[in-house]
N, C-alpha and C positions, 0 to 999 in steps of 0.2 A: 307184228313189230319188225321193222326193217333192221337189218344188220349193216354195219359199215362195211364197205368193200375192202377186201384185203389188198394191201399194196405189196409189191415186191420190195426187197430190201433197198434197192437203189432209189425207187420212187419215194419210199418212206423216209429215207435219209435226206433226200433232196427237199422234200416237203418240210421236214423238221428244220433244216438249215434256213430255208426261205422264211418260214414262219418265225423263227427266232430273230432273224435279221429285221423283218418287218416290225416285230414286237419291240426290239431294241431301238429302232428308229422312232417309233411312237413314244415309248417311255422316255427316251432321251429328250424329246421335245416337251413332254408334259411334266416331267419331274421338277424342273426348276419353277414352273408356274405354280404347281401345287405347293412346293416348299416355300415360295415367296408369300403364299397365302396362309401358311401355317397348317397345311393339310398333309397328312401322311398318305402316300400312295403305296398300296401293297399289291403284290402279285400272289395269286392263289397257287398252292402246291399241287397242281395237276401234273402227274408224271406217267399216266398210262400211255406207253409209247405209240400204240396203234391209233390213238385218238388225239392226243395232245402233242405239243412240240418237244417236250422234254423226255428223254429216255432214262429216267432215274432221278433220285433225289439229289445225288451229287452233281449231276449236270444242271439241275435247277439251281442249286446253291451257287455254282460257279457263275451262272448267268446273273443272278441277283447281285453277287459280289461285284460284277462288272458295272453295275449301275448304282453308284453311291447315293444313299438316301432312300432307296427303294425298300419298303417293308415286306414282310412275309405274312400271308394269311394261310394257315395250315388247314387243309381240307381233310379232316380226320377220316371220313368215309372213303374217299378216293385213295388216300394213302394206305389205309388198312386193306382195301380191296386189292391194291397193287402189291401186297405182300410185305409191306413195311410195318414194323412195330412202331407205334406212335412215339415211344420214348427214343427209339433210334432216329426217327425223323427230327425230333426236337434236338437231340444231341448233335446231329449233322448240321442243323440250321442255327444252333445257338449263337454263333458269332454274329449272325444277322439280327436285325430288329424284328422280332416276332410281335405282330400287332394284334392277332386274333386267331380264332378258330371257327370253322364251319363245323358245327356239331351235328352229326348224324351217324347212325350205326351202319354196319356193312357186313356182308357175308362174302367170302371168297369163293370162286368157282362157279358163280352164276354169270349170266349175261350182265354186262356193266349196268344197264338200266334197272335190272332186277336185284342187283347185289349192293347198290349204293343208295344213300339218302334214306335209310330206313329209320323208323321210329327208334329212339334210344331204348335199349333192352331187347330189341328184336334181331340183333346181330351178335357179332363176336368182339366188338371193340371193348377194351378195358378202360372205361372212362374214369375209373378211380385213379389209375396211374397218370392219366392226362391231367386231371384236376390237381393232383398232388404236386405236379411239377410247377404249377403256377399258383399255389395256395396263397403265397404272400405277395403276389404281384398284381396290383390293381390297374396296371397299364395295358393288360392283354384282355381283349374282349372275346366273347363267344356269341355266336348266332346260331340258332337252330335252323337246320336246312333239311327238313324232312318232307318226304312225299306222302300224300294221303290227306285224309280229312282233318278237320280242326282237332279232332280227338287225338290225333297223333302228336300234336304240339303239346296238349295238356298231359298226355301220357309221358312224353319225353321230359317235360318239366318235372313231373312227379318222380320219374326215374332219377333225374339229377339230384333231387332232394333226398333220396334214400342213400346216396353214396356217402360213405363216411370214411 
């Protein structure tokens, strides 16, 4: 399995600024088109700084706030992997329009590819607390995003059904 090359701080910062500006340009162009068609466009909460453009959930929040109408899709696995409690992520992003979740488990301290997108119940995410926050909100959607065989999907669904 190949590892991503490490960038020095200046390269990483420059790459992050360039990526955010390209993303802002694209989203600024597409947001009105989607809104005119009644479609919600959402940005996923990837904030692993050495891989994605955002260096933290607050930076992600500020970026989304700068683009009115942009929704938020919370990636539970990546955010947990990055050291965030999901309730903390939701509290930070609450002023924004949360449209959905990518639901998969995670374990911190492993390589990114090995520690994310796990079958629910195979990691350390507290899905009960995630589900409780949106118990009475039928506008937020969840999508399973698990690696592995089809059995991983059925096992994840079974795990969700046991949460009370």
